[in-house]
N, C-alpha and C positions, 0 to 999 in steps of 0.2 A: 855635621851637628851631632853632638854626643847623645846617646840614647838615655832616656830617663830610666832609672831602675827603682821600682817600687819594692820596698822591703819593710819588714817589721821585726821586732824582737819581743820575746816574752820574758820578762824578768821574773825570777822566782825567789822565794824566801822560805824560811822554815815554816812548817805546817802549824796550823792552830788546832784547837780542840775539835773542830768540825772535820778538818781534812786529814788529821793524823791517822785516823783509822784506815785511810785509803792510800796515803803516800806521805813520805817525810818532807816533801816540798810542796809548795802551792804557788800559783801566780801572785805577783804583787797586785793588790787591788787598792788603788789610791782613793782616799776620802775625797769627796767632791771639793771640800775646802782647800785641797792641795793641788788641784788642777792647774791653777794659774802659776803657781810656783814651779811646778814640774815642766810646764810648757814654755816658760819664760826663756827665750833664747839668750838673754843676757845674764842668766843665773850662773854664777861661778862658785857658789858656796858648796863644796863637796860634802861637808858635814851635814848641811841642811838637806841636800838631795839624798844622802845615805839614810837619813832619819825617816824618809818616806818609804823606804824599802823594808817594811816590817809586815808581819802577818796581819791580815784584816781582822777586825774585831769579830770573834766567833759568835757573839750575841746577835750580830747583824747578818748572820748566814744560816742557811739550812741545807739539808741534803735529803735526797730521795733516790730510791732505786730506779734505774733506767734499763731499757732493753739492751741485750747483748748485740743488737744490730749495730750499735755504735762501733763495734770492733772490726767492721768490714767496710773498706773504702768504697765498695760497690753500692752500699746503702747510702746514697747521697740524695735525700729527698727532704721536702719541707716538714714531714712528720717526725723525722729522726730526733731532733732536739727535745721534743715534748713527749716522746714515747716512754711511758712509765709502766712499771710492772709492780704488782702487789708484793708485800712482804720484803724480807731482807735475806734471801737465800745466798749462801756462800758463792762468791765468784761473780755476782751481779755488779756491773759497773755502777758508779754513783754519780748523779748529776749534782751540781752545786748551785745554790742561789746566793747572791750577795746583794745587799741593799745598802 
């Protein structure tokens, strides 16, 4: 019996106004209205699928400084994703919120 392989891909696109200060690329964030189209196994329209791979609306996003603990794989605990730091000092990683 063949083994099942679980895998995923993160598709990226050009950055928007929120993410461009951090990186020139960002993950594709689908609008909820596009979920059914994206997940339709019978969808064969390449142009329609490609049209979904665009930067997320910057007005629906925010950013905030997070702890540099994110840079170390040993720091794998429940507190890590929500650890925020005050201010915007140079070199502090940025967490992103999308709605």
